[in-house]
C-alpha positions in Angstrom: 14.7 28.9 -22.4 17.8 27.4 -24.1 17.6 24.2 -22.0 14.1 23.6 -23.4 15.5 23.7 -26.9 18.3 21.4 -26.0 15.8 18.9 -24.6 13.7 19.1 -27.8 16.8 18.4 -29.9 17.5 15.2 -28.0 14.0 13.7 -28.3 13.7 10.5 -30.2 11.2 7.7 -30.9 8.5 6.1 -28.7 9.9 3.1 -26.9 7.5 0.3 -25.9 7.8 -0.9 -22.3 8.1 -4.5 -21.4 6.1 -5.9 -18.5 9.3 -5.9 -16.4 9.9 -2.3 -17.3 6.4 -1.3 -16.3 6.7 -3.2 -13.0 10.0 -1.4 -12.3 8.5 2.0 -12.9 5.4 1.2 -10.7 7.5 -0.3 -7.9 9.7 2.8 -7.7 6.7 5.2 -7.7 4.7 3.3 -5.0 7.8 3.1 -2.8 7.6 6.8 -2.2 3.9 7.2 -1.6 2.2 7.6 1.8 -0.3 4.8 0.9 1.4 2.6 -1.7 -1.6 0.2 -1.9 -3.8 3.1 -3.1 -1.7 3.9 -6.3 -3.7 3.9 -9.5 -1.7 4.4 -12.7 -3.6 5.8 -15.6 -1.0 6.4 -18.2 2.6 5.4 -19.1 4.6 6.7 -22.1 8.2 6.3 -23.0 10.8 7.5 -25.5 14.4 6.4 -26.2 16.6 9.5 -26.4 19.7 9.9 -28.6 21.8 9.4 -25.5 20.3 5.9 -25.2 18.4 6.7 -22.1 14.7 5.9 -22.0 12.5 8.7 -20.6 9.3 7.4 -19.0 6.4 9.6 -18.1 3.1 8.7 -16.5 0.4 9.7 -14.0 -0.4 8.2 -10.7 -3.3 8.9 -8.3 -2.9 8.0 -4.7 -4.2 8.8 -1.3 -2.6 11.6 0.7 -2.0 11.6 4.4 -5.6 12.4 5.1 -6.9 9.4 3.2 -8.2 11.2 0.1 -7.2 10.8 -3.5 -5.3 13.8 -4.8 -6.0 13.3 -8.5 -3.7 12.1 -11.2 -0.2 13.6 -10.8 2.4 13.3 -13.6 5.8 11.9 -13.0 9.0 11.4 -15.1 12.1 9.3 -14.8 14.8 7.4 -16.6 14.7 3.7 -17.4 17.9 1.8 -18.1 18.4 -1.5 -20.0 18.5 -3.5 -16.8 14.9 -2.4 -15.9 16.2 0.0 -13.3 13.9 3.0 -13.1 15.1 6.3 -11.5 12.4 8.8 -10.7 13.4 12.3 -11.6 10.2 14.2 -10.8 6.7 13.6 -9.3 4.6 16.7 -9.6 3.2 18.0 -6.4 0.9 20.7 -7.8 -1.3 21.3 -10.9 1.0 24.0 -12.4 4.0 21.7 -11.9 2.1 18.9 -13.4 1.3 20.9 -16.5 4.9 21.8 -17.0 5.9 18.2 -16.6 3.3 17.1 -19.2 4.7 19.6 -21.6 8.3 18.4 -21.0 7.3 14.8 -21.5 5.6 15.6 -24.8 8.6 17.5 -26.0 10.8 14.5 -25.2 8.5 12.2 -27.2 6.8 10.5 -24.2 3.5 12.3 -24.5 0.9 11.2 -21.9 -2.6 10.8 -23.2 -5.0 12.8 -21.1 
C-alpha cells in the first residue's frame, strides 16, 4: 500500500506526445505481438514525472494466436527524451488491466475509456 502512495506523490502534469514519440511507443508495442499488423491503438496518455521520466499509458487491441481480437488491453511504459520507449507492462487479463488503468490515472496518464 505504501508503494501506491509513493507513486501518487511523484505524479506530475500531462505531457503531450510528439508524432515521433507516438511512433516509438507503437513500434515497441507491435514488436511484441503475435500479429503486429492487427494492432489497433485506441488511447494514449502521458505524464512527465518529477524524476523527469515520461510515463505513457495506452490501450491496444490485437489478434491472438487463434486469429481473434482479444479486446483493448492497457499498457504502460517509460519514454525518454530521445524517443526511446520501454514497455513496463502489457495487461494480459481484465483484472490486471483494471489495476493498470488505476495506476496510470494515479500517475497523471489517465486513459479515456
